[in-house]
N, C-alpha and C positions, 0 to 999 in steps of 0.2 A: 760310367762309360764302358761299353762292351769291348772286350779284348778281341783283336783281329786274329783269326786262325787261318793259317795258310792252307790252301787246298792242294798245293803241289805235293807230289809223292814220288818216291823212288820206286818205279815199277819193276826194275831189275838192276842188278849190278853184275858186271863181268870184268874179267881181266883180259886185256889185249896187249899184244906186243907190237910196237911200232918200230920199223927199221929206221936207220938214219934218214933224216928228212930235211928238206929245205922249205921253210915257210916263206912264201913270196907274197908280199902285200905292202901294207903301210904300217909304220910304227907310230905309236901315240904315247906321249908322256902323260897326258891327262886322259879324259874320257875318249874312248874310241868313237869315231864319227861314222856310223853306218849310213847316215843320210847321204854323205858325199859319195859313197860307193854306189848307191842306187842312181843318184843324179848323174854321175860320170860313167856309169855302166862299166866299171873297172873289172868286174868278174868276167865279163865277156872276153876281155883281153887274156886273163889268166886261164880261162877254159880252153884256150888254143893249145895248151901243153898237156901231155899225158899226166894224169894225176897219180898219186901214190895209192895203191890198193887199200891201205889202212884207212884212208880218208874218203876214197871214192870221189864223187863230185861235190862233196860237202864243203860249205863255206866254214871258215874257222874264225872264231874270236878267241884270242889267246892272251895269257898274261904270265909273266915270270918276273922274278926280282933281279934287278941289275943295280949294283952299288947301293943296295938297301932301299931302292925305290921300285914300284911296279912299272914294268914296261909292257904296254898293251899293243896287240897286233890285230889287224884284220887281214885275211887273205885265204890262201889255200895251201895244202901240203903237197909237195912234189918230191921226186927223187933228188938226191943231193947234187947231181951234176946238171940240173935244169938251169938253163940260161934265164937270167932275170930280165924281163921286158923293161924297156926304157920307161922311167917314171915310177918304178917300183923299187922296193928294198927287199932284202932277204936276211934271214938268220938260219944258220944250220943247227939242227937239233940232233943230238946223239941218239943212238938206238935207246929206246926206253920202254918200260912197262907202265901201263896205265890201268887204273881202276875206272871203269866207265859206268857212271850212274845214268840210267835212262830215266830222266825226269819227265813226269806226266802231269800236265795241267792244261787249263783253258788256253786256246790260241790267244796270243797277245797278253798273257799274264806277265805282270812285272815281277812276280815271285821267282821266275827262272833266274833272276839276276841279283838276288839278295845274299848278304852274308849269312843269313839264317839258312838259306838253301845250301850254301857252301858248307856250313857247319853240319847240316843234316847229312850231307854226303860224307864228310869226315867221320861221322858216327857210323855210317855204313861200312867204311873202310875198317874201322876198329872191330866191328862185328865179324869181319872176315879175316882178322889178324893181318891186315895190310897196313903198312906205315907209309904215310905221305913223305915224298922226297921234298924236304923243306926248300922253299924259294925256287923250286923248279916249275915246270909248265903245268898250267891248268888250261884246258881247251874246251871251248863250247863248239860242238860239232853240229852244224845245221844240215841235216841230211834230208834228201827228198826221197819219198814223199812223207816220211815220218814227222818232219817239222812243218812241212808246207801244206799238208792235207789233213784237216781235223777228222777225227773219228766220229761216230754217231753221237757221242756225248759232247762234241765240240772241243775235244782235247787233242794235243799234239805231244810229240816226244822230242826232247832235246837231249842229246848225248853230252854229258859233262865229264870230261876225262881229267883225272888227277894223276900226275906222275907218282909212282910208288917205288919204294926201295925193293930190291930183289934180295930175299933172304938166302944166305949161303948155307944150304942144307946138305 
C-alpha cells in the first residue's frame, strides 16, 4: 500500500498583532457547518459592518478550548464595540499575537483541515522560537483573492493563525 504524502506546504510564516476583537457569527459544539452559511447568506448580513483591519473582509473559521472542549466558530472579526446582528452570537477576543502560516495547496484540498497540517504549523512555530498559547485561538482566515482565486498551478492560500505567547524580553 502506497503511503499518502500531503502536497500542502507552508509558503510563508509571519507574526501578526491583532487588537481586541469581536468574533461575530455562530458557535458550534461539533463540526462547524459552512453549508448553512452559504444557504442562508449569513456573511452578507455581517459584511454590513466595518471589519477589523487585521481581518479585512476575510471569513473566519475559529476554534479555542472552553472547559476542556473545542468550541468552533464561523464568522468575521470586528472591533469590540460592534453591535451583534439579530440571530448571531459573539465572543470577545483579547489583543493577541498570532503566528500566521500561509498554507499553499490545491483549491478544495482537504489537507488544509487536518491535524497533520496543524502539527506542521506547530513545527514552523518551533523553528521561529514561537510558543503556542495553549487552548487559545486558532483561526482559519479565508481572504480574497488568495483563497478564492487559484494561481496558475491551481493552488490557493489559506491563512492559518495560531495564537502565540509573547516573550518578556
